[in-house]
Biopython code that builds the backbone (N, CA, C, O; Angstrom):
import numpy as np
from Bio.PDB.StructureBuilder import StructureBuilder

atoms = [
    (1, "MET", "N", (-30.674, 35.933, -27.303)),
    (1, "MET", "CA", (-30.969, 35.101, -26.154)),
    (1, "MET", "C", (-29.866, 34.043, -26.028)),
    (1, "MET", "O", (-29.564, 33.353, -27.002)),
    (2, "PRO", "N", (-29.262, 33.908, -24.842)),
    (2, "PRO", "CA", (-28.172, 32.954, -24.682)),
    (2, "PRO", "C", (-28.681, 31.516, -24.736)),
    (2, "PRO", "O", (-29.776, 31.200, -24.270)),
    (3, "SER", "N", (-27.856, 30.666, -25.316)),
    (3, "SER", "CA", (-28.236, 29.249, -25.382)),
    (3, "SER", "C", (-27.827, 28.541, -24.097)),
    (3, "SER", "O", (-27.028, 29.071, -23.324)),
    (4, "GLY", "N", (-28.369, 27.350, -23.862)),
    (4, "GLY", "CA", (-28.039, 26.569, -22.671)),
    (4, "GLY", "C", (-26.717, 25.830, -22.797)),
    (4, "GLY", "O", (-26.233, 25.251, -21.824)),
    (5, "ARG", "N", (-26.140, 25.844, -23.970)),
    (5, "ARG", "CA", (-24.932, 25.063, -24.194)),
    (5, "ARG", "C", (-23.736, 25.526, -23.366)),
    (5, "ARG", "O", (-23.089, 24.674, -22.756)),
    (6, "PRO", "N", (-23.395, 26.816, -23.300)),
    (6, "PRO", "CA", (-22.240, 27.213, -22.504)),
    (6, "PRO", "C", (-22.405, 26.850, -21.033)),
    (6, "PRO", "O", (-21.439, 26.438, -20.391)),
    (7, "VAL", "N", (-23.601, 26.995, -20.493)),
    (7, "VAL", "CA", (-23.824, 26.647, -19.096)),
    (7, "VAL", "C", (-23.656, 25.140, -18.906)),
    (7, "VAL", "O", (-23.038, 24.701, -17.936)),
    (8, "GLY", "N", (-24.203, 24.349, -19.828)),
    (8, "GLY", "CA", (-24.054, 22.900, -19.750)),
    (8, "GLY", "C", (-22.593, 22.486, -19.822)),
    (8, "GLY", "O", (-22.165, 21.590, -19.096)),
    (9, "SER", "N", (-21.825, 23.132, -20.695)),
    (9, "SER", "CA", (-20.397, 22.825, -20.802)),
    (9, "SER", "C", (-19.673, 23.196, -19.523)),
    (9, "SER", "O", (-18.784, 22.473, -19.072)),
    (10, "LEU", "N", (-20.056, 24.331, -18.936)),
    (10, "LEU", "CA", (-19.429, 24.772, -17.695)),
    (10, "LEU", "C", (-19.738, 23.789, -16.568)),
    (10, "LEU", "O", (-18.845, 23.447, -15.793)),
    (11, "VAL", "N", (-20.972, 23.333, -16.463)),
    (11, "VAL", "CA", (-21.346, 22.367, -15.428)),
    (11, "VAL", "C", (-20.572, 21.067, -15.625)),
    (11, "VAL", "O", (-20.068, 20.499, -14.656)),
    (12, "ALA", "N", (-20.472, 20.590, -16.857)),
    (12, "ALA", "CA", (-19.727, 19.360, -17.128)),
    (12, "ALA", "C", (-18.260, 19.528, -16.756)),
    (12, "ALA", "O", (-17.665, 18.620, -16.175)),
    (13, "ALA", "N", (-17.669, 20.672, -17.078)),
    (13, "ALA", "CA", (-16.266, 20.925, -16.743)),
    (13, "ALA", "C", (-16.068, 20.960, -15.235)),
    (13, "ALA", "O", (-15.078, 20.430, -14.730)),
    (14, "LEU", "N", (-16.996, 21.576, -14.510)),
    (14, "LEU", "CA", (-16.895, 21.625, -13.055)),
    (14, "LEU", "C", (-17.014, 20.234, -12.443)),
    (14, "LEU", "O", (-16.298, 19.916, -11.493)),
    (15, "LEU", "N", (-17.907, 19.404, -12.971)),
    (15, "LEU", "CA", (-18.053, 18.046, -12.453)),
    (15, "LEU", "C", (-16.790, 17.225, -12.688)),
    (15, "LEU", "O", (-16.366, 16.477, -11.807)),
    (16, "VAL", "N", (-16.189, 17.356, -13.862)),
    (16, "VAL", "CA", (-14.952, 16.632, -14.155)),
    (16, "VAL", "C", (-13.845, 17.101, -13.229)),
    (16, "VAL", "O", (-13.098, 16.279, -12.698)),
    (17, "THR", "N", (-13.725, 18.409, -13.025)),
    (17, "THR", "CA", (-12.697, 18.958, -12.144)),
    (17, "THR", "C", (-12.911, 18.500, -10.709)),
    (17, "THR", "O", (-11.954, 18.121, -10.035)),
    (18, "ALA", "N", (-14.140, 18.528, -10.236)),
    (18, "ALA", "CA", (-14.429, 18.131, -8.860)),
    (18, "ALA", "C", (-14.147, 16.651, -8.651)),
    (18, "ALA", "O", (-13.587, 16.270, -7.622)),
    (19, "SER", "N", (-14.525, 15.811, -9.607)),
    (19, "SER", "CA", (-14.292, 14.383, -9.427)),
    (19, "SER", "C", (-12.821, 14.034, -9.561)),
    (19, "SER", "O", (-12.381, 13.036, -8.989)),
    (20, "ALA", "N", (-12.047, 14.817, -10.295)),
    (20, "ALA", "CA", (-10.610, 14.548, -10.412)),
    (20, "ALA", "C", (-9.926, 14.724, -9.069)),
    (20, "ALA", "O", (-8.968, 14.008, -8.774)),
    (21, "GLY", "N", (-10.386, 15.649, -8.251)),
    (21, "GLY", "CA", (-9.794, 15.863, -6.943)),
    (21, "GLY", "C", (-10.169, 14.794, -5.938)),
    (21, "GLY", "O", (-9.496, 14.648, -4.918)),
    (22, "CYS", "N", (-11.228, 14.041, -6.201)),
    (22, "CYS", "CA", (-11.694, 13.022, -5.263)),
    (22, "CYS", "C", (-11.250, 11.623, -5.659)),
    (22, "CYS", "O", (-11.649, 10.647, -5.024)),
    (23, "GLY", "N", (-10.437, 11.511, -6.690)),
    (23, "GLY", "CA", (-10.014, 10.201, -7.160)),
    (23, "GLY", "C", (-9.127, 9.486, -6.161)),
    (23, "GLY", "O", (-8.562, 10.104, -5.259)),
    (24, "ASP", "N", (-9.014, 8.192, -6.329)),
    (24, "ASP", "CA", (-8.164, 7.392, -5.468)),
    (24, "ASP", "C", (-6.709, 7.652, -5.818)),
    (24, "ASP", "O", (-6.369, 7.924, -6.970)),
    (25, "ASP", "N", (-5.862, 7.565, -4.811)),
    (25, "ASP", "CA", (-4.446, 7.851, -4.962)),
    (25, "ASP", "C", (-3.663, 6.556, -4.785)),
    (25, "ASP", "O", (-3.480, 6.097, -3.658)),
    (26, "ARG", "N", (-3.201, 5.965, -5.876)),
    (26, "ARG", "CA", (-2.427, 4.718, -5.817)),
    (26, "ARG", "C", (-0.959, 5.091, -5.667)),
    (26, "ARG", "O", (-0.386, 5.770, -6.518)),
    (27, "ARG", "N", (-0.350, 4.626, -4.550)),
    (27, "ARG", "CA", (1.042, 4.988, -4.264)),
    (27, "ARG", "C", (1.652, 3.974, -3.305)),
    (27, "ARG", "O", (0.973, 3.077, -2.808)),
    (28, "THR", "N", (2.937, 4.137, -3.060)),
    (28, "THR", "CA", (3.586, 3.257, -2.097)),
    (28, "THR", "C", (3.110, 3.632, -0.701)),
    (28, "THR", "O", (2.849, 4.798, -0.405)),
    (29, "VAL", "N", (3.002, 2.622, 0.145)),
    (29, "VAL", "CA", (2.539, 2.824, 1.516)),
    (29, "VAL", "C", (3.527, 2.179, 2.480)),
    (29, "VAL", "O", (4.141, 1.157, 2.174)),
    (30, "ALA", "N", (3.666, 2.793, 3.639)),
    (30, "ALA", "CA", (4.584, 2.283, 4.655)),
    (30, "ALA", "C", (3.994, 1.061, 5.349)),
    (30, "ALA", "O", (2.778, 0.922, 5.483)),
    (31, "LEU", "N", (4.884, 0.186, 5.782)),
    (31, "LEU", "CA", (4.465, -0.975, 6.557)),
    (31, "LEU", "C", (4.167, -0.548, 7.983)),
    (31, "LEU", "O", (4.910, 0.243, 8.565)),
    (32, "ILE", "N", (3.085, -1.066, 8.550)),
    (32, "ILE", "CA", (2.736, -0.801, 9.945)),
    (32, "ILE", "C", (3.386, -1.853, 10.832)),
    (32, "ILE", "O", (3.999, -1.532, 11.850)),
    (33, "ASP", "N", (3.244, -3.115, 10.433)),
    (33, "ASP", "CA", (3.907, -4.194, 11.164)),
    (33, "ASP", "C", (3.990, -5.427, 10.278)),
    (33, "ASP", "O", (3.471, -5.450, 9.162)),
    (34, "ALA", "N", (4.660, -6.456, 10.803)),
    (34, "ALA", "CA", (4.856, -7.688, 10.051)),
    (34, "ALA", "C", (4.828, -8.865, 11.014)),
    (34, "ALA", "O", (5.291, -8.764, 12.150)),
    (35, "ALA", "N", (4.278, -9.985, 10.545)),
    (35, "ALA", "CA", (4.211, -11.200, 11.362)),
    (35, "ALA", "C", (4.576, -12.404, 10.501)),
    (35, "ALA", "O", (4.078, -12.563, 9.387)),
    (36, "LEU", "N", (5.444, -13.236, 11.031)),
    (36, "LEU", "CA", (5.846, -14.459, 10.348)),
    (36, "LEU", "C", (4.729, -15.492, 10.508)),
    (36, "LEU", "O", (4.391, -15.866, 11.631)),
    (37, "VAL", "N", (4.153, -15.954, 9.395)),
    (37, "VAL", "CA", (3.087, -16.953, 9.461)),
    (37, "VAL", "C", (3.582, -18.341, 9.055)),
    (37, "VAL", "O", (2.992, -19.350, 9.441)),
    (38, "GLU", "N", (4.633, -18.388, 8.301)),
    (38, "GLU", "CA", (5.345, -19.607, 7.906)),
    (38, "GLU", "C", (6.807, -19.195, 7.795)),
    (38, "GLU", "O", (7.089, -18.002, 7.685)),
    (39, "PRO", "N", (7.747, -20.135, 7.819)),
    (39, "PRO", "CA", (9.156, -19.745, 7.717)),
    (39, "PRO", "C", (9.471, -18.876, 6.495)),
    (39, "PRO", "O", (10.381, -18.049, 6.533)),
    (40, "ASP", "N", (8.703, -19.073, 5.401)),
    (40, "ASP", "CA", (8.949, -18.301, 4.182)),
    (40, "ASP", "C", (7.819, -17.325, 3.843)),
    (40, "ASP", "O", (7.771, -16.805, 2.728)),
    (41, "THR", "N", (6.911, -17.070, 4.792)),
    (41, "THR", "CA", (5.753, -16.211, 4.530)),
    (41, "THR", "C", (5.583, -15.190, 5.650)),
    (41, "THR", "O", (5.518, -15.539, 6.829)),
    (42, "VAL", "N", (5.513, -13.920, 5.252)),
    (42, "VAL", "CA", (5.354, -12.822, 6.204)),
    (42, "VAL", "C", (4.070, -12.080, 5.858)),
    (42, "VAL", "O", (3.861, -11.700, 4.706)),
    (43, "GLN", "N", (3.210, -11.874, 6.852)),
    (43, "GLN", "CA", (2.009, -11.062, 6.650)),
    (43, "GLN", "C", (2.366, -9.623, 6.983)),
    (43, "GLN", "O", (2.809, -9.324, 8.092)),
    (44, "LEU", "N", (2.169, -8.732, 6.014)),
    (44, "LEU", "CA", (2.483, -7.317, 6.179)),
    (44, "LEU", "C", (1.195, -6.529, 6.371)),
    (44, "LEU", "O", (0.220, -6.753, 5.653)),
    (45, "SER", "N", (1.179, -5.611, 7.328)),
    (45, "SER", "CA", (0.054, -4.685, 7.506)),
    (45, "SER", "C", (0.490, -3.331, 6.984)),
    (45, "SER", "O", (1.579, -2.851, 7.298)),
    (46, "VAL", "N", (-0.376, -2.717, 6.177)),
    (46, "VAL", "CA", (-0.058, -1.423, 5.574)),
    (46, "VAL", "C", (-1.171, -0.422, 5.831)),
    (46, "VAL", "O", (-2.315, -0.801, 6.083)),
    (47, "GLY", "N", (-0.831, 0.850, 5.766)),
    (47, "GLY", "CA", (-1.771, 1.925, 6.043)),
    (47, "GLY", "C", (-2.616, 2.319, 4.856)),
    (47, "GLY", "O", (-2.502, 3.435, 4.350)),
    (48, "SER", "N", (-3.462, 1.411, 4.410)),
    (48, "SER", "CA", (-4.463, 1.744, 3.395)),
    (48, "SER", "C", (-5.772, 1.119, 3.864)),
    (48, "SER", "O", (-5.770, 0.207, 4.691)),
    (49, "CYS", "N", (-6.867, 1.602, 3.344)),
    (49, "CYS", "CA", (-8.176, 1.124, 3.779)),
    (49, "CYS", "C", (-8.887, 0.512, 2.574)),
    (49, "CYS", "O", (-9.376, 1.230, 1.702)),
    (50, "ASP", "N", (-8.942, -0.821, 2.534)),
    (50, "ASP", "CA", (-9.496, -1.528, 1.375)),
    (50, "ASP", "C", (-8.831, -1.041, 0.089)),
    (50, "ASP", "O", (-9.489, -0.793, -0.922)),
    (51, "GLY", "N", (-7.508, -0.913, 0.162)),
    (51, "GLY", "CA", (-6.746, -0.321, -0.935)),
    (51, "GLY", "C", (-6.102, -1.300, -1.887)),
    (51, "GLY", "O", (-5.253, -0.906, -2.687)),
    (52, "ASP", "N", (-6.486, -2.588, -1.825)),
    (52, "ASP", "CA", (-5.954, -3.593, -2.734)),
    (52, "ASP", "C", (-4.426, -3.538, -2.789)),
    (52, "ASP", "O", (-3.854, -3.320, -3.857)),
    (53, "PRO", "N", (-3.759, -3.733, -1.638)),
    (53, "PRO", "CA", (-2.302, -3.629, -1.618)),
    (53, "PRO", "C", (-1.635, -4.768, -2.382)),
    (53, "PRO", "O", (-2.144, -5.888, -2.431)),
    (54, "GLU", "N", (-0.496, -4.458, -2.972)),
    (54, "GLU", "CA", (0.295, -5.464, -3.667)),
    (54, "GLU", "C", (1.769, -5.154, -3.493)),
    (54, "GLU", "O", (2.159, -3.995, -3.347)),
    (55, "ILE", "N", (2.573, -6.186, -3.510)),
    (55, "ILE", "CA", (4.014, -5.996, -3.411)),
    (55, "ILE", "C", (4.494, -5.506, -4.766)),
    (55, "ILE", "O", (4.366, -6.206, -5.770)),
    (56, "SER", "N", (5.047, -4.304, -4.788)),
    (56, "SER", "CA", (5.476, -3.701, -6.041)),
    (56, "SER", "C", (6.977, -3.832, -6.272)),
    (56, "SER", "O", (7.456, -3.661, -7.393)),
    (57, "ARG", "N", (7.714, -4.136, -5.209)),
    (57, "ARG", "CA", (9.165, -4.327, -5.360)),
    (57, "ARG", "C", (9.650, -5.239, -4.243)),
    (57, "ARG", "O", (9.253, -5.092, -3.088)),
    (58, "LEU", "N", (10.511, -6.180, -4.601)),
    (58, "LEU", "CA", (11.077, -7.109, -3.626)),
    (58, "LEU", "C", (12.523, -7.384, -4.007)),
    (58, "LEU", "O", (12.819, -7.799, -5.128)),
    (59, "VAL", "N", (13.419, -7.146, -3.052)),
    (59, "VAL", "CA", (14.837, -7.445, -3.233)),
    (59, "VAL", "C", (15.252, -8.301, -2.043)),
    (59, "VAL", "O", (15.367, -7.804, -0.923)),
    (60, "ALA", "N", (15.477, -9.587, -2.290)),
    (60, "ALA", "CA", (15.842, -10.511, -1.219)),
    (60, "ALA", "C", (17.323, -10.848, -1.332)),
    (60, "ALA", "O", (17.777, -11.402, -2.333)),
    (61, "GLY", "N", (18.055, -10.506, -0.296)),
    (61, "GLY", "CA", (19.481, -10.796, -0.259)),
    (61, "GLY", "C", (19.815, -11.699, 0.911)),
    (61, "GLY", "O", (18.917, -12.144, 1.626)),
    (62, "PRO", "N", (21.101, -11.979, 1.119)),
    (62, "PRO", "CA", (21.499, -12.887, 2.195)),
    (62, "PRO", "C", (21.327, -12.309, 3.598)),
    (62, "PRO", "O", (21.219, -13.066, 4.562)),
    (63, "ARG", "N", (21.299, -10.971, 3.731)),
    (63, "ARG", "CA", (21.201, -10.349, 5.058)),
    (63, "ARG", "C", (19.908, -9.581, 5.294)),
    (63, "ARG", "O", (19.538, -9.309, 6.436)),
    (64, "GLN", "N", (19.232, -9.238, 4.220)),
    (64, "GLN", "CA", (17.994, -8.476, 4.382)),
    (64, "GLN", "C", (17.034, -8.753, 3.239)),
    (64, "GLN", "O", (17.418, -9.205, 2.161)),
    (65, "VAL", "N", (15.762, -8.462, 3.520)),
    (65, "VAL", "CA", (14.703, -8.538, 2.518)),
    (65, "VAL", "C", (14.092, -7.147, 2.449)),
    (65, "VAL", "O", (13.543, -6.648, 3.432)),
    (66, "GLN", "N", (14.192, -6.526, 1.275)),
    (66, "GLN", "CA", (13.637, -5.189, 1.068)),
    (66, "GLN", "C", (12.317, -5.331, 0.318)),
    (66, "GLN", "O", (12.228, -6.045, -0.681)),
    (67, "VAL", "N", (11.300, -4.643, 0.815)),
    (67, "VAL", "CA", (9.980, -4.769, 0.206)),
    (67, "VAL", "C", (9.314, -3.401, 0.099)),
    (67, "VAL", "O", (9.458, -2.541, 0.968)),
    (68, "GLU", "N", (8.580, -3.232, -0.999)),
    (68, "GLU", "CA", (7.785, -2.022, -1.216)),
    (68, "GLU", "C", (6.370, -2.478, -1.543)),
    (68, "GLU", "O", (6.170, -3.393, -2.342)),
    (69, "VAL", "N", (5.393, -1.832, -0.920)),
    (69, "VAL", "CA", (3.984, -2.162, -1.147)),
    (69, "VAL", "C", (3.286, -0.942, -1.734)),
    (69, "VAL", "O", (3.488, 0.182, -1.276)),
    (70, "THR", "N", (2.467, -1.176, -2.749)),
    (70, "THR", "CA", (1.672, -0.129, -3.381)),
    (70, "THR", "C", (0.198, -0.428, -3.117)),
    (70, "THR", "O", (-0.238, -1.577, -3.192)),
    (71, "ALA", "N", (-0.564, 0.629, -2.804)),
    (71, "ALA", "CA", (-1.998, 0.464, -2.535)),
    (71, "ALA", "C", (-2.736, 1.732, -2.925)),
    (71, "ALA", "O", (-2.131, 2.785, -3.124)),
    (72, "THR", "N", (-4.038, 1.617, -3.030)),
    (72, "THR", "CA", (-4.886, 2.780, -3.250)),
    (72, "THR", "C", (-5.216, 3.353, -1.880)),
    (72, "THR", "O", (-5.817, 2.682, -1.042)),
    (73, "VAL", "N", (-4.820, 4.588, -1.667)),
    (73, "VAL", "CA", (-4.989, 5.212, -0.354)),
    (73, "VAL", "C", (-6.241, 6.071, -0.369)),
    (73, "VAL", "O", (-6.354, 7.032, -1.131)),
    (74, "ARG", "N", (-7.181, 5.698, 0.495)),
    (74, "ARG", "CA", (-8.430, 6.452, 0.626)),
    (74, "ARG", "C", (-8.475, 7.198, 1.947)),
    (74, "ARG", "O", (-9.136, 8.230, 2.062)),
    (75, "GLU", "N", (-7.774, 6.677, 2.938)),
    (75, "GLU", "CA", (-7.706, 7.297, 4.259)),
    (75, "GLU", "C", (-6.278, 7.181, 4.750)),
    (75, "GLU", "O", (-5.524, 6.327, 4.284)),
    (76, "THR", "N", (-5.905, 8.031, 5.685)),
    (76, "THR", "CA", (-4.583, 7.923, 6.277)),
    (76, "THR", "C", (-4.697, 7.325, 7.665)),
    (76, "THR", "O", (-5.774, 7.309, 8.261)),
    (77, "GLY", "N", (-3.596, 6.843, 8.166)),
    (77, "GLY", "CA", (-3.583, 6.265, 9.500)),
    (77, "GLY", "C", (-3.766, 4.769, 9.459)),
    (77, "GLY", "O", (-3.970, 4.181, 8.397)),
    (78, "ASP", "N", (-3.691, 4.154, 10.633)),
    (78, "ASP", "CA", (-3.796, 2.705, 10.686)),
    (78, "ASP", "C", (-5.127, 2.233, 11.256)),
    (78, "ASP", "O", (-5.253, 1.063, 11.617)),
    (79, "GLN", "N", (-6.130, 3.118, 11.349)),
    (79, "GLN", "CA", (-7.428, 2.706, 11.863)),
    (79, "GLN", "C", (-8.114, 1.748, 10.902)),
    (79, "GLN", "O", (-9.043, 1.043, 11.297)),
    (80, "CYS", "N", (-7.682, 1.709, 9.670)),
    (80, "CYS", "CA", (-8.223, 0.781, 8.685)),
    (80, "CYS", "C", (-7.049, 0.263, 7.871)),
    (80, "CYS", "O", (-6.762, 0.783, 6.793)),
    (81, "ALA", "N", (-6.378, -0.743, 8.373)),
    (81, "ALA", "CA", (-5.187, -1.278, 7.719)),
    (81, "ALA", "C", (-5.545, -2.465, 6.831)),
    (81, "ALA", "O", (-6.536, -3.159, 7.063)),
    (82, "ASP", "N", (-4.724, -2.684, 5.813)),
    (82, "ASP", "CA", (-4.850, -3.836, 4.933)),
    (82, "ASP", "C", (-3.686, -4.777, 5.180)),
    (82, "ASP", "O", (-2.646, -4.375, 5.702)),
    (83, "ALA", "N", (-3.869, -6.027, 4.803)),
    (83, "ALA", "CA", (-2.798, -7.020, 4.922)),
    (83, "ALA", "C", (-2.453, -7.556, 3.538)),
    (83, "ALA", "O", (-3.311, -7.691, 2.666)),
    (84, "VAL", "N", (-1.180, -7.855, 3.368)),
    (84, "VAL", "CA", (-0.704, -8.483, 2.135)),
    (84, "VAL", "C", (0.347, -9.514, 2.534)),
    (84, "VAL", "O", (1.145, -9.279, 3.440)),
    (85, "GLU", "N", (0.340, -10.654, 1.853)),
    (85, "GLU", "CA", (1.284, -11.719, 2.169)),
    (85, "GLU", "C", (2.520, -11.617, 1.299)),
    (85, "GLU", "O", (2.437, -11.454, 0.082)),
    (86, "LEU", "N", (3.663, -11.715, 1.947)),
    (86, "LEU", "CA", (4.948, -11.745, 1.267)),
    (86, "LEU", "C", (5.453, -13.183, 1.334)),
    (86, "LEU", "O", (5.766, -13.684, 2.414)),
    (87, "VAL", "N", (5.534, -13.846, 0.185)),
    (87, "VAL", "CA", (6.019, -15.223, 0.123)),
    (87, "VAL", "C", (7.418, -15.189, -0.482)),
    (87, "VAL", "O", (7.617, -14.726, -1.604)),
    (88, "LEU", "N", (8.380, -15.690, 0.285)),
    (88, "LEU", "CA", (9.781, -15.672, -0.122)),
    (88, "LEU", "C", (10.184, -17.004, -0.752)),
    (88, "LEU", "O", (9.528, -18.023, -0.535)),
    (89, "ASP", "N", (11.254, -16.990, -1.524)),
    (89, "ASP", "CA", (11.773, -18.219, -2.128)),
    (89, "ASP", "C", (12.410, -19.138, -1.095)),
    (89, "ASP", "O", (12.490, -20.350, -1.298)),
    (90, "GLU", "N", (12.863, -18.558, 0.015)),
    (90, "GLU", "CA", (13.456, -19.332, 1.102)),
    (90, "GLU", "C", (13.066, -18.684, 2.420)),
    (90, "GLU", "O", (12.630, -17.533, 2.421)),
    (91, "PRO", "N", (13.206, -19.382, 3.543)),
    (91, "PRO", "CA", (12.793, -18.819, 4.836)),
    (91, "PRO", "C", (13.449, -17.470, 5.143)),
    (91, "PRO", "O", (14.580, -17.202, 4.739)),
    (92, "LEU", "N", (12.708, -16.633, 5.865)),
    (92, "LEU", "CA", (13.232, -15.328, 6.266)),
    (92, "LEU", "C", (14.452, -15.498, 7.166)),
    (92, "LEU", "O", (15.433, -14.767, 7.031)),
    (93, "GLY", "N", (14.390, -16.450, 8.074)),
    (93, "GLY", "CA", (15.525, -16.708, 8.967)),
    (93, "GLY", "C", (15.908, -15.470, 9.765)),
    (93, "GLY", "O", (15.045, -14.806, 10.340)),
    (94, "GLN", "N", (17.193, -15.161, 9.802)),
    (94, "GLN", "CA", (17.710, -14.019, 10.563)),
    (94, "GLN", "C", (17.789, -12.739, 9.731)),
    (94, "GLN", "O", (18.287, -11.719, 10.209)),
    (95, "ARG", "N", (17.305, -12.786, 8.505)),
    (95, "ARG", "CA", (17.376, -11.590, 7.654)),
    (95, "ARG", "C", (16.480, -10.482, 8.200)),
    (95, "ARG", "O", (15.440, -10.740, 8.806)),
    (96, "VAL", "N", (16.906, -9.259, 7.973)),
    (96, "VAL", "CA", (16.169, -8.076, 8.418)),
    (96, "VAL", "C", (15.186, -7.669, 7.322)),
    (96, "VAL", "O", (15.538, -7.658, 6.142)),
    (97, "LEU", "N", (13.950, -7.336, 7.712)),
    (97, "LEU", "CA", (12.936, -6.855, 6.778)),
    (97, "LEU", "C", (13.035, -5.340, 6.701)),
    (97, "LEU", "O", (12.938, -4.655, 7.719)),
    (98, "ILE", "N", (13.231, -4.812, 5.483)),
    (98, "ILE", "CA", (13.372, -3.371, 5.263)),
    (98, "ILE", "C", (12.180, -2.874, 4.452)),
    (98, "ILE", "O", (11.854, -3.435, 3.406)),
    (99, "ASP", "N", (11.534, -1.818, 4.942)),
    (99, "ASP", "CA", (10.439, -1.153, 4.230)),
    (99, "ASP", "C", (11.059, -0.120, 3.300)),
    (99, "ASP", "O", (11.617, 0.872, 3.769)),
    (100, "LEU", "N", (10.972, -0.333, 1.994)),
    (100, "LEU", "CA", (11.572, 0.593, 1.038)),
    (100, "LEU", "C", (10.876, 1.952, 1.015)),
    (100, "LEU", "O", (11.476, 2.936, 0.584)),
    (101, "THR", "N", (9.641, 2.027, 1.464)),
    (101, "THR", "CA", (8.937, 3.312, 1.489)),
    (101, "THR", "C", (9.459, 4.201, 2.604)),
    (101, "THR", "O", (9.725, 5.382, 2.379)),
    (102, "SER", "N", (9.608, 3.652, 3.799)),
    (102, "SER", "CA", (10.098, 4.450, 4.932)),
    (102, "SER", "C", (11.615, 4.398, 5.058)),
    (102, "SER", "O", (12.226, 5.294, 5.639)),
    (103, "GLY", "N", (12.219, 3.348, 4.515)),
    (103, "GLY", "CA", (13.660, 3.170, 4.633)),
    (103, "GLY", "C", (14.092, 2.483, 5.918)),
    (103, "GLY", "O", (15.283, 2.255, 6.129)),
    (104, "GLY", "N", (13.136, 2.152, 6.776)),
    (104, "GLY", "CA", (13.465, 1.581, 8.075)),
    (104, "GLY", "C", (13.280, 0.078, 8.150)),
    (104, "GLY", "O", (12.598, -0.535, 7.329)),
    (105, "ALA", "N", (13.917, -0.495, 9.171)),
    (105, "ALA", "CA", (13.744, -1.918, 9.459)),
    (105, "ALA", "C", (12.395, -2.117, 10.147)),
    (105, "ALA", "O", (11.968, -1.289, 10.951)),
    (106, "VAL", "N", (11.738, -3.215, 9.826)),
    (106, "VAL", "CA", (10.434, -3.533, 10.408)),
    (106, "VAL", "C", (10.577, -4.807, 11.237)),
    (106, "VAL", "O", (10.936, -5.855, 10.701)),
    (107, "PRO", "N", (10.300, -4.726, 12.545)),
    (107, "PRO", "CA", (10.362, -5.937, 13.366)),
    (107, "PRO", "C", (9.320, -6.956, 12.889)),
    (107, "PRO", "O", (8.183, -6.604, 12.575)),
    (108, "VAL", "N", (9.728, -8.201, 12.843)),
    (108, "VAL", "CA", (8.825, -9.265, 12.411)),
    (108, "VAL", "C", (8.424, -10.069, 13.639)),
    (108, "VAL", "O", (9.266, -10.673, 14.303)),
    (109, "GLY", "N", (7.126, -10.071, 13.931)),
    (109, "GLY", "CA", (6.612, -10.822, 15.068)),
    (109, "GLY", "C", (6.558, -12.306, 14.767)),
    (109, "GLY", "O", (6.747, -12.732, 13.628)),
    (110, "GLY", "N", (6.297, -13.086, 15.804)),
    (110, "GLY", "CA", (6.221, -14.535, 15.672)),
    (110, "GLY", "C", (4.980, -14.985, 14.941)),
    (110, "GLY", "O", (4.167, -14.165, 14.515)),
    (111, "PRO", "N", (4.833, -16.292, 14.796)),
    (111, "PRO", "CA", (3.663, -16.831, 14.088)),
    (111, "PRO", "C", (2.356, -16.357, 14.712)),
    (111, "PRO", "O", (2.235, -16.250, 15.932)),
    (112, "THR", "N", (1.380, -16.076, 13.850)),
    (112, "THR", "CA", (0.057, -15.658, 14.320)),
    (112, "THR", "C", (-0.824, -16.881, 14.455)),
    (112, "THR", "O", (-0.525, -17.948, 13.919)),
    (113, "GLY", "N", (-1.898, -16.711, 15.168)),
    (113, "GLY", "CA", (-2.841, -17.814, 15.219)),
    (113, "GLY", "C", (-3.135, -18.150, 16.587)),
    (113, "GLY", "O", (-3.917, -19.065, 16.844)),
]
sb = StructureBuilder()
sb.init_structure("model")
sb.init_model(0)
sb.init_chain("A")
sb.init_seg("    ")
for serial, (resi, resn, name, xyz) in enumerate(atoms, 1):
    if name == "N":
        sb.init_residue(resn, " ", resi, " ")
    sb.init_atom(name, np.array(xyz, "f"), 0.0, 1.0, " ", f" {name:<3s}", serial, name[0])
structure = sb.get_structure()
């Protein structure tokens, strides 16, 4: 008579496999837009949905500011965007904001509010 153990092990293995495919995907995300809120502070919108975004890389030079944001991606698209604040050591001024994920320049809008 077969024991219940192999079936139980198989069910446990299937549950682990199924949940591994549904896990959150933490990765770099592209910037959707940017708005200057203070001379040295830019609010960035990114395509994650409650994904706890954080700035994972920042290279600030005299002509451009390069930024990379990492977040947990649960959905795609901008129907549920997150915001993260980029605080610079000095005002953004005329420097160009570069999204390191897409490689493109991101227009920075005026102060919000």
